[in-house]
N, C-alpha and C positions, 0 to 999 in steps of 0.2 A: 637561292633565295638571294634577292636584292639586299645588301646594306649599305646603309648611311654610316661615315664617320664624323665623329666631332671632335674637333681640336677645341679645348677648353681653357683657359685659364685663372678659375674656379669650381671647386667640386657641387656647388651649388647648383651648378646648370646641368648636371648630368640627369638628375632626374625629370628637370624641367623639360627636356629633348628628348629622352626616353619617352616620356609619355605623351607628347607631340606626336611622334613616330608610331607607337603603339596606337595611335588615335585614328591619324590621318593615313597610315599606312599597316593595319594590322598583321599583313601577312609578310613583312619585311622584316630585318633586323638592323640593330644599330651598334656600335663600338664607339668608343670614347677614350681619349688620351687628354688628362688634365696634368697642366703644368705653370702654378701661378708665378713663377720665376719668369717667365717670358715676359708677362706684362709688367711685373715689376722691374725688369731692367729695361725693358722698353720706355717706363716712364723716369727711369732715371737717366739713362745715356741716349734713348733715341734707338733706330734700328740700325743696329752696328754690325760689319760682316760677320762677326762671331755668333751675334745672335738671330740672324738671318740662317746660318747653318744650322742653329738650334733648333728653328723653325722648322728648317727642310728636316731636319731628323725626324722629329714628331710626325710630319706630313707622310714620310715614307714608313713609319711604324704604322700608321692607320691603314696606309695601302698594304702593307705587308699582312694585316690582320684581315684582310679580306673585302675591305670599303671598296664598293664600286665608285663612291662619289662620297667627297669631303665637304662638309661646312665646318668653317672657322667662325666659332663665335666670339672671338674677340675683336672690338670696332678698331681698334689700334693696329692691330697685326694683321686685320681680314684683307686690306688693298695689298699688302706684300702676299700673302698666303695663295690668292687667286692667281697671282703671275706665276705661282708654279706648278699649273697643271701639267704642262709638258714634261717638266723633269720627274714628278711623282706619279704619272702615268694613268692617273685616274683625275677627274674633273673635280677643281675647287672652286666653291662657292663662299665668296665673303658673306656673312649673315646680314648686313644691312643693305645690300643690294635691291633686293625686292622693295624694301622698306624706302627706299631712296626713289625709285620710279612711282611708287605712288605718292610721295612727297610732292614730287615735280607735278604730277597730274593734277594735285588737289591745291595748288594756289603757288604763286609768285613768292611771298614772303613766307617765309619757313623759319619755325622757332626749333632751334635744337639746343636739348637738354642734355646736359652730360655730368658726370661727376669725377669724372676723369680729364685732366686737361689736355692729356696725349691723344683724346679723341675728336676733340673738336678740327684739329688739321685735317686727319683722315677723313671723317664726316664730310668737313666741308667740302673737299676735294671731289668727293664722289658726288653730293648733290649737285656741285658747278657740271661737273662732267656729265651726270644724268641730264642736266638740262641741257646743257651744248647739244647732244645726241638727239633731243626732243624738239631742238629749236626754240627753247624756253628761255627766258631771263627771269633768275632769282635773286632774292635778297634774303642773306641768312641774318637772324637773330640769334645770337648767342645767350644761353642762360646755364653759366657755372652753376655749381650746388657746392659751395664751399664749406667743407668740415663731413659731406656726406661718404666720402669715400673709407675714411676710417670707422663709420657705422657698420658699411657692407663688410668691412675685413673685420670687425667685431662680431658678426653676426646678428646684427640689430636690423633686421631687414625689412619690419615695419617702419622703423622711423627712419631707415633710407628711404623708403617709398614716399614717406610722407613730405621729406625733406624735397625730393624730386619734385612733386606735386605741386608744393608752394612755389618752387623756381618756376613752373609752367605757368601757373596761374598769373605769375607777375609779367610774361611777357605774352600772355595770351591775347589781350588786347590790340596789340602789335602786329599781330600773324594771321595767316589764313590757315595754318597746318602746323602741328606741332610734332617733331621726332624725337622719342625717347632714343638716344643713340647708343646706349650700350644694351646688350640684352639682360642685367641685373635689372634695368630699369622697368621692365614690363610689367611689373606688380602696380605702378604707379597709374599707369593707364585707368586701373579700376576706379582710382581716385580720381578721376578727371572727367567721368561720364556726363558731368552737367554742363560741360563749356560749349558752345556754340559751335566749335570748329573740330576737324577731324584730329585725333591724337593717336599716332603711330608708334608702334613697338615691332621688333623686328624677330623674334622667335617663329612666330607661327608662319610667316609670311615665308621665312627662308625656309622652313622646312616643307611646305606646300612646293616652292619652287624646287627644293631638292627632288622631292618626288618627281615633278615634272620632267626633270633634267635625266633623273637616270630611270625612268621609266621606258621599256621598248616602244621604240616607234612603231 
């Protein structure tokens, strides 16, 4: 049985990704590791060698538990995590790579909504890299959401999504596509269905890509 491993930095993501895996690959299995301190320390200190070592340990833990492929669901740490494929022994996919490809295909002016400042750098780098590989140019319009992250930590997920949706609406007239840069922001997409431009979130696209990558040739 093929198993997808998920490295999370919040417990709330476990049921979301379990349900997506069950829906999209019902004959498969999933295993999860949750370590909120990884993101908290990255937000405070950046990706230090000590933190990188802890990410490595968590990836190895998932591999040891039988993961055939690992998805890192933290946008801040995903770029580093995917470089560890060779060391881990199984492929590692960053959550937002499939979303980035869709965003670059959708337009040149891309709005980026994020509630953690540590997300803008990695997401911006990914979008620019993806655009360069596709032979395209992109302009990024950032939409920070002040005060929202504390709502997420408090478990007020509805207010969190509403605050993110408000930020997305603010930049919508300036862009051709909006990306909700963190997995935690996916519920905000349901509040933005009236916008005349695509609003992209990462969880479903990432699980679809993981299934495609882990499926036998």
